[in-house]
C-alpha positions as a Markdown table, in Angstrom:
| # | Residue | x | y | z |
|---|---|---|---|---|
| 1 | Unk | 124.2 | 149.0 | 254.2 |
| 2 | Unk | 121.9 | 151.6 | 253.8 |
| 3 | Unk | 122.6 | 155.4 | 252.8 |
| 4 | Unk | 121.3 | 157.8 | 255.1 |
| 5 | Unk | 121.1 | 161.1 | 253.3 |
| 6 | Unk | 122.7 | 163.9 | 255.5 |
| 7 | Unk | 120.8 | 167.4 | 256.8 |
| 8 | Unk | 120.2 | 169.4 | 253.5 |
| 9 | Unk | 119.1 | 173.5 | 254.3 |
| 10 | Unk | 118.2 | 173.8 | 250.9 |
| 11 | Unk | 115.8 | 171.4 | 250.7 |
| 12 | Unk | 114.1 | 172.8 | 253.6 |
| 13 | Unk | 114.2 | 176.5 | 252.1 |
| 14 | Unk | 112.4 | 175.5 | 249.0 |
| 15 | Unk | 109.6 | 174.0 | 250.9 |
| 16 | Unk | 109.4 | 177.2 | 253.4 |
| 17 | Unk | 109.8 | 179.1 | 249.9 |
| 18 | Unk | 106.7 | 177.3 | 248.1 |
| 19 | Unk | 104.6 | 177.1 | 250.7 |
| 20 | Unk | 105.3 | 181.1 | 251.3 |
| 21 | Unk | 104.9 | 181.9 | 247.8 |
| 22 | Unk | 101.7 | 179.7 | 247.3 |
| 23 | Unk | 100.2 | 181.1 | 250.5 |
| 24 | Unk | 101.5 | 185.2 | 249.6 |
| 25 | Unk | 99.9 | 184.2 | 245.6 |
| 26 | Unk | 96.6 | 183.8 | 247.4 |
| 27 | Unk | 97.2 | 186.4 | 249.9 |
| 28 | Unk | 97.7 | 188.9 | 246.7 |
| 29 | Unk | 95.2 | 187.8 | 244.4 |
| 30 | Unk | 92.7 | 188.1 | 246.9 |
| 31 | Unk | 93.6 | 192.0 | 247.6 |
| 32 | Unk | 93.9 | 192.4 | 243.7 |
| 33 | Unk | 90.0 | 191.4 | 243.4 |
| 34 | Unk | 89.2 | 194.0 | 246.1 |
| 35 | Unk | 87.3 | 197.8 | 245.1 |
| 36 | Unk | 89.7 | 199.1 | 247.6 |
| 37 | Unk | 93.0 | 197.9 | 245.5 |
| 38 | Unk | 91.5 | 199.2 | 242.4 |
| 39 | Unk | 91.3 | 202.6 | 243.9 |
| 40 | Unk | 94.6 | 202.6 | 245.2 |
| 41 | Unk | 95.8 | 201.7 | 241.9 |
| 42 | Unk | 94.2 | 204.5 | 240.1 |
| 43 | Unk | 95.2 | 207.0 | 243.1 |
| 44 | Unk | 98.5 | 205.6 | 242.3 |
| 45 | Unk | 98.4 | 206.1 | 239.0 |
| 46 | Unk | 96.8 | 209.6 | 239.2 |
| 47 | Unk | 99.7 | 210.4 | 241.3 |
| 48 | Unk | 102.2 | 209.4 | 239.2 |
| 49 | Unk | 101.4 | 210.6 | 235.7 |
| 50 | Unk | 100.9 | 214.1 | 238.1 |
| 51 | Unk | 104.3 | 213.8 | 239.1 |
| 52 | Unk | 105.4 | 212.9 | 235.2 |
| 53 | Unk | 103.8 | 216.2 | 234.0 |
| 54 | Unk | 105.0 | 218.0 | 236.7 |
| 55 | Unk | 109.0 | 216.6 | 235.7 |
| 56 | Unk | 107.8 | 217.4 | 231.9 |
| 57 | Unk | 107.2 | 220.7 | 233.0 |
| 58 | Unk | 110.2 | 221.2 | 235.1 |
| 59 | Unk | 112.4 | 220.1 | 232.1 |
| 60 | Unk | 110.5 | 222.4 | 229.4 |
| 61 | Unk | 111.2 | 225.6 | 232.0 |
| 62 | Unk | 115.0 | 224.6 | 232.7 |
| 63 | Unk | 115.6 | 223.7 | 228.8 |
| 64 | Unk | 114.3 | 226.8 | 227.7 |
| 65 | Unk | 116.3 | 229.0 | 230.8 |
| 66 | Unk | 119.5 | 227.1 | 230.0 |
| 67 | Unk | 118.5 | 228.3 | 226.0 |
| 68 | Unk | 118.1 | 224.3 | 225.4 |
| 69 | Unk | 116.2 | 222.6 | 222.7 |
| 70 | Unk | 112.6 | 220.5 | 224.1 |
| 71 | Unk | 112.0 | 217.6 | 222.5 |
| 72 | Unk | 109.2 | 219.4 | 220.6 |
| 73 | Unk | 111.7 | 222.2 | 219.6 |
| 74 | Unk | 114.2 | 219.0 | 217.9 |
| 75 | Unk | 111.1 | 217.2 | 216.7 |
| 76 | Unk | 110.0 | 220.7 | 215.1 |
| 77 | Unk | 113.3 | 221.2 | 213.7 |
| 78 | Unk | 113.7 | 217.4 | 212.2 |
| 79 | Unk | 110.1 | 218.0 | 210.5 |
| 80 | Unk | 111.5 | 221.1 | 208.8 |
| 81 | Unk | 114.2 | 219.3 | 207.8 |
| 82 | Unk | 112.0 | 216.7 | 206.0 |
| 83 | Unk | 110.2 | 219.3 | 204.1 |
| 84 | Unk | 113.4 | 221.0 | 203.4 |
| 85 | Unk | 114.7 | 217.7 | 201.3 |
| 86 | Unk | 111.7 | 217.3 | 200.3 |
| 87 | Unk | 111.9 | 220.6 | 198.2 |
| 88 | Unk | 115.7 | 220.2 | 197.5 |
| 89 | Unk | 114.5 | 216.6 | 195.8 |
| 90 | Unk | 112.0 | 218.4 | 194.0 |
| 91 | Unk | 114.5 | 220.9 | 192.9 |
| 92 | Unk | 116.8 | 219.1 | 192.0 |
| 93 | Unk | 114.6 | 217.0 | 189.7 |
| 94 | Unk | 113.1 | 220.3 | 188.1 |
| 95 | Unk | 116.4 | 221.4 | 187.3 |
| 96 | Unk | 117.7 | 217.8 | 185.9 |
| 97 | Unk | 114.5 | 218.3 | 183.7 |
| 98 | Unk | 115.4 | 222.2 | 182.5 |
| 99 | Unk | 119.3 | 220.8 | 181.8 |
| 100 | Unk | 117.6 | 217.8 | 179.6 |
| 101 | Unk | 115.3 | 220.6 | 177.7 |
| 102 | Unk | 118.0 | 222.8 | 177.3 |
| 103 | Unk | 120.7 | 220.4 | 175.8 |
| 104 | Unk | 117.8 | 219.3 | 173.2 |
| 105 | Unk | 116.8 | 222.9 | 173.1 |
| 106 | Unk | 120.7 | 223.1 | 172.4 |
| 107 | Unk | 120.9 | 220.2 | 169.9 |
| 108 | Unk | 118.0 | 221.9 | 168.0 |
| 109 | Unk | 120.1 | 225.3 | 167.8 |
| 110 | Unk | 123.3 | 223.7 | 166.4 |
| 111 | Unk | 120.6 | 222.1 | 163.9 |
| 112 | Unk | 119.3 | 225.2 | 162.7 |
| 113 | Unk | 122.4 | 226.9 | 162.7 |
| 114 | Unk | 124.0 | 224.0 | 160.3 |
| 115 | Unk | 120.3 | 224.5 | 158.1 |
| 116 | Unk | 120.8 | 227.8 | 157.7 |
| 117 | Unk | 124.8 | 227.4 | 156.6 |
| 118 | Unk | 123.7 | 224.2 | 154.3 |
| 119 | Unk | 120.4 | 226.8 | 152.7 |
| 120 | Unk | 123.4 | 229.4 | 152.1 |
| 121 | Unk | 125.7 | 227.5 | 150.7 |
| 122 | Unk | 122.7 | 226.5 | 148.5 |
| 123 | Unk | 121.9 | 230.2 | 147.8 |
| 124 | Unk | 125.2 | 230.7 | 146.8 |
| 125 | Unk | 125.4 | 228.1 | 144.3 |
| 126 | Unk | 121.9 | 228.7 | 143.2 |
| 127 | Unk | 123.6 | 232.1 | 142.7 |
| 128 | Unk | 126.3 | 231.0 | 140.7 |
| 129 | Unk | 124.2 | 228.9 | 138.7 |
| 130 | Unk | 122.2 | 231.7 | 137.8 |
| 131 | Unk | 125.4 | 233.6 | 136.9 |
| 132 | Unk | 126.3 | 231.0 | 135.0 |
| 133 | Unk | 123.2 | 230.6 | 133.1 |
| 134 | Unk | 122.9 | 234.6 | 132.8 |
| 135 | Unk | 126.4 | 234.5 | 131.2 |
| 136 | Unk | 125.5 | 231.8 | 128.7 |
| 137 | Unk | 122.0 | 233.1 | 127.5 |
| 138 | Unk | 123.8 | 236.5 | 127.4 |
| 139 | Unk | 126.3 | 235.0 | 124.9 |
| 140 | Unk | 123.9 | 232.7 | 123.2 |
| 141 | Unk | 122.1 | 235.8 | 122.2 |
| 142 | Unk | 125.1 | 238.0 | 121.3 |
| 143 | Unk | 125.8 | 234.7 | 119.2 |
| 144 | Unk | 122.6 | 234.5 | 117.8 |
| 145 | Unk | 122.5 | 238.2 | 117.2 |
| 146 | Unk | 125.9 | 238.2 | 115.3 |
| 147 | Unk | 124.6 | 235.6 | 113.2 |
| 148 | Unk | 121.4 | 237.2 | 112.6 |
| 149 | Unk | 123.1 | 240.3 | 111.8 |
| 150 | Unk | 125.8 | 238.3 | 109.4 |
| 151 | Unk | 122.6 | 236.7 | 107.4 |
| 152 | Unk | 120.5 | 239.8 | 107.3 |
| 153 | Unk | 123.5 | 241.6 | 105.3 |
| 154 | Unk | 123.6 | 238.1 | 102.9 |
| 155 | Unk | 119.5 | 238.2 | 102.1 |
| 156 | Unk | 119.4 | 241.7 | 101.1 |
C-alpha cells in the first residue's frame, strides 16, 4: 500500500511566495539601478528633511510660547551644571588645602606659645639664680669686708 499525500495548500503557497519574491526582488533591483530611482530617493530625502526641519521649528515655537525649555535650553542648563560642579570641586579642594594649612599654622602657633611659656619660665629661673648669686656675692663681699676690717685693726 502506498500512501498518497493529501493536497497541501501551504506547500503551494510557499512555491508561489518563493517565485513571487524572486520576481519582485529582480524588479526592485533593476529599478534601484536606474537614475530615476536615485533622483526620486533624493527628492524624498529632501522632502523628509524639510518636513523634519519644519516640525523642529514648530516644536521650538510651541515650547517657547508655552514657556517650556527646548532641547537646546536643557542642554545649555546641563552644561552650566557641569561647569558649576567643576567649580564646586575646585572650591572644595581649595578649602581643604586652606584647612590643612590653618591646622598646621594652629599647631605651629601652639608650639610658639609653648616656647614662649618655656622661655618665660627660664627667664624667671635665671632671674632667681641671678638674685641668689647676687645675694651670695653681696654676702661674700660683706663677709670679706668684715674680715678685712677685723684684720685691719690687728695689723696696726
